[in-house]
N, C-alpha and C positions, 0 to 999 in steps of 0.2 A: 273773215279771214284777212281782209285788208286792214282792219283795226289792229290785229296782232302784228302784221308785217310793219305797220306804221310804228307801233310801240317798240318793236325790236330795233328799227332803224333810228329812232329818235331818243331811246333811253340813255340817260347819262347817270351811271352809278355814283359819280362824284357828288350828285345832289343829295345823296343819302336816303333816297326813296327805295322801297322794295319793288322789284320788278313786277310781281304779281298784282300789287295794288295799282301801280302805274298802268299796267296793261289792261286791267279791268276797266279803268276809267276810259282809256282810249278805245277799247272794244265797244263799250256801251255807247260812247259818243258816235262811233262809226255806224252802229246799228240805228240809232236815232236819226242820224243824218240821212241814211239810206231810206228809212221809212218816210221821212219828210219829203224826200225827192220823188217818191212814188205817188204821193198824194197830189191831186190836182188843185187843191186849195192852198193859198199862200199861208205862210206861218202867221202873218198878221191877222188872218181870219180867226185863228185860235187864240191869239193874244187878246183879242177884243172880247172873247167869251161868247161868240155867236155860234149857235148850234147849226148843224147841217140842214135841219128841217126849217130853218128860218126863224124859229121862236127864240126869244131872248132867254138867257139862262134863268132857272128858277132861283128865287132868293131863298136862302136858308133861314129857318125860324130862329 
């Protein structure tokens, strides 16, 4: 809901973007940000590719 409200308040039709495309990105970003805030692990933990069980990521063949 906050992502949609943010999109409505910051949308500028003069930029030539469609509102539904603009709002979809803002909503997805708000959802991802909220999920990250609920996780007790820092974002850098995931950026390094460390799994929660402590094992390094498996290399792909």
